C-alpha positions as CSV (number, residue, x, y, z in Angstrom):
1,M,74.9,-22.7,3.9
2,R,77.7,-21.4,6.1
3,R,80.2,-23.2,3.9
4,L,78.6,-21.9,0.7
5,R,78.6,-18.4,2.1
6,E,82.3,-18.8,2.8
7,G,82.9,-19.6,-0.9
8,D,83.0,-23.4,-0.8
9,A,81.2,-24.2,-4.1
10,A,81.1,-27.9,-3.2
11,A,78.7,-27.1,-0.5
12,L,76.0,-26.4,-3.1
13,D,75.7,-30.1,-4.0
14,P,73.9,-31.3,-0.9
15,L,71.6,-28.3,-0.9
16,Y,70.8,-29.0,-4.6
17,R,70.1,-32.7,-4.0
18,R,67.8,-31.8,-1.0
19,H,65.8,-29.0,-2.6
20,R,65.9,-29.5,-6.4
21,S,62.8,-31.6,-6.7
22,A,60.6,-29.1,-4.8
23,V,62.0,-26.1,-6.8
24,Y,61.5,-28.0,-10.1
25,R,57.9,-29.0,-9.2
26,F,57.0,-25.5,-8.2
27,A,58.5,-24.0,-11.4
28,V,56.8,-26.6,-13.7
29,L,53.4,-26.0,-12.0
30,W,53.8,-22.3,-12.1
31,T,55.0,-22.0,-15.7
32,G,53.2,-25.0,-17.2
33,S,56.4,-26.0,-18.9
34,T,58.9,-28.7,-18.1
35,A,61.6,-26.9,-20.1
36,L,61.0,-23.6,-18.3
37,G,60.8,-25.5,-15.0
38,A,64.3,-26.9,-15.6
39,D,65.7,-23.5,-16.6
40,V,64.2,-21.8,-13.5
41,T,65.6,-24.6,-11.3
42,Q,69.1,-24.0,-12.8
43,D,68.7,-20.3,-12.3
44,V,67.7,-20.7,-8.7
45,F,70.7,-22.7,-7.8
46,M,73.1,-20.5,-9.7
47,H,71.6,-17.6,-7.8
48,L,72.2,-19.5,-4.6
49,L,75.8,-20.2,-5.6
50,T,76.5,-16.6,-6.4
51,R,74.3,-14.8,-3.8
52,A,74.3,-17.2,-0.8
53,S,75.0,-14.3,1.5
54,D,71.5,-12.9,0.7
55,F,69.9,-15.7,2.6
56,A,69.0,-14.7,6.2
57,P,68.3,-17.8,8.3
58,E,66.6,-15.7,11.0
59,R,63.9,-14.9,8.5
60,G,63.0,-18.5,7.7
61,A,64.0,-21.8,6.3
62,L,66.0,-22.2,3.0
63,L,63.3,-23.9,0.9
64,P,60.8,-21.1,1.2
65,W,63.6,-18.6,0.3
66,L,64.5,-20.8,-2.8
67,L,60.8,-20.9,-3.8
68,G,60.6,-17.2,-3.6
69,I,63.6,-16.9,-5.9
70,A,61.9,-19.5,-8.2
71,R,58.7,-17.4,-8.2
72,N,60.7,-14.4,-9.3
73,F,62.4,-16.3,-12.1
74,C,59.1,-17.8,-13.2
75,R,57.7,-14.3,-13.5
76,Q,60.7,-13.1,-15.4
77,R,60.7,-15.9,-17.8
78,T,57.0,-15.9,-18.5
79,G,56.6,-12.1,-18.4
80,T,54.5,-10.4,-15.7
81,L,52.3,-8.6,-18.2
82,H,50.8,-11.9,-19.5
83,D,48.0,-13.6,-17.7
84,T,48.6,-16.9,-19.4
85,V,51.7,-18.9,-20.3
86,A,52.2,-21.5,-23.0
87,L,52.1,-25.1,-22.0
88,D,54.5,-27.8,-23.2
89,T,53.3,-29.6,-26.3
90,D,55.9,-32.4,-25.8
91,D,53.8,-35.3,-24.6
92,D,57.0,-37.3,-23.7
93,A,58.2,-34.8,-21.1
94,P,57.5,-35.9,-17.6
95,A,55.2,-33.7,-15.5
96,P,55.1,-33.6,-11.8
97,A,52.5,-36.1,-10.6
98,L,49.5,-34.8,-8.7
99,T,47.7,-38.1,-8.4
100,T,48.6,-41.8,-8.3
101,T,46.8,-44.1,-10.8
102,H,46.7,-47.9,-11.0
103,T,45.2,-49.0,-14.3
104,P,45.9,-47.8,-17.9
105,L,42.4,-46.2,-18.0
106,D,43.1,-44.5,-14.7
107,S,46.4,-43.3,-16.1
108,L,44.8,-41.9,-19.2
109,I,42.0,-40.2,-17.2
110,G,44.6,-38.9,-14.7
111,R,46.8,-37.5,-17.5
112,Q,43.8,-35.8,-19.1
113,D,42.7,-34.3,-15.7
114,L,46.3,-33.3,-15.0
115,D,46.5,-31.6,-18.4
116,R,43.3,-29.8,-17.8
117,L,44.4,-28.7,-14.4
118,R,47.8,-27.4,-15.7
119,R,46.0,-25.5,-18.4
120,A,43.6,-24.0,-15.9
121,I,46.5,-23.0,-13.5
122,A,48.3,-21.4,-16.5
123,T,45.3,-19.1,-17.1
124,L,45.3,-17.7,-13.6
125,P,46.6,-14.2,-13.1
126,P,50.2,-14.4,-11.6
127,H,49.2,-13.3,-8.1
128,Y,46.6,-16.0,-7.8
129,R,48.9,-18.6,-9.4
130,D,51.6,-17.8,-6.8
131,V,49.4,-18.6,-3.8
132,L,47.7,-21.6,-5.4
133,V,50.9,-23.3,-6.5
134,L,52.7,-22.5,-3.2
135,A,49.9,-23.3,-0.7
136,E,48.1,-26.1,-2.5
137,L,50.6,-27.8,-4.8
138,A,53.9,-27.1,-3.1
139,E,52.3,-27.6,0.3
140,R,53.8,-24.5,1.8
141,S,52.1,-23.1,4.9
142,Y,50.1,-19.9,4.5
143,V,52.8,-18.1,6.5
144,E,55.5,-19.3,4.2
145,T,53.4,-18.4,1.2
146,A,52.9,-14.9,2.5
147,L,56.7,-14.6,3.1
148,I,57.5,-15.8,-0.4
149,C,54.9,-13.6,-2.0
150,G,55.7,-10.6,0.1
151,C,52.1,-10.0,1.2
152,E,50.0,-10.3,4.3
153,L,48.6,-13.6,5.6
154,N,45.0,-12.5,5.0
155,T,46.0,-11.6,1.4
156,V,47.2,-15.1,0.9
157,R,43.8,-16.5,2.2
158,S,41.7,-14.2,0.0
159,R,43.9,-14.9,-3.1
160,L,43.7,-18.6,-2.5
161,F,39.9,-18.4,-2.2
162,R,39.6,-16.5,-5.4
163,A,42.1,-18.7,-7.2
164,R,40.1,-21.8,-6.3
165,A,36.9,-20.1,-7.4
166,L,38.4,-19.2,-10.8
167,L,39.8,-22.7,-11.3
168,T,36.4,-24.2,-10.5
169,R,34.7,-21.9,-12.9
170,W,37.2,-22.7,-15.6
171,L,37.1,-26.5,-15.1
172,E,33.3,-26.5,-15.1
173,A,32.9,-24.4,-18.2
174,P,32.2,-26.1,-21.5
175,E,35.5,-26.6,-23.4
176,A,34.4,-24.4,-26.3
177,T,33.7,-21.4,-24.0
178,R,37.0,-21.7,-22.1
179,G,39.4,-18.9,-22.5
180,T,41.5,-17.2,-20.0
181,I,40.2,-16.7,-16.6
């Protein structure tokens, strides 16, 4: 980071290699789209390249800071006024794996479950989606999640509780009655 802040663009490469997967997974899970996930990932690292001086190591590690930037880009690209986002319709696009499967049937069931989960996450209001994706799927601590979201620790806990409840209700509802949460 020091080299990047001093204007050495080549210093971005090792940072990109170390953190791109986590940023991409977060963006795909937040937006529900692999294309938007790739765009957000590119935006995050372009932001890092051009605004490296904005990073303050005394406030925390680099990855939570990058995820906070990714969160902002996700919100910009999907529109903060919308409660849902469109999911990819491209079945050939790889999605981040949430489970490991072993047989073709397990793979099919896992893919269907993953698709249902992605649709359910996409219907969450953005403030619930933020904490769910960060704390549960990106495995950030509650403290890091609070820092990234700019809210209190107890707010993270209550939003996560509500997000889980909304997801459970959506996943248990008959398919014909599902809409947005």
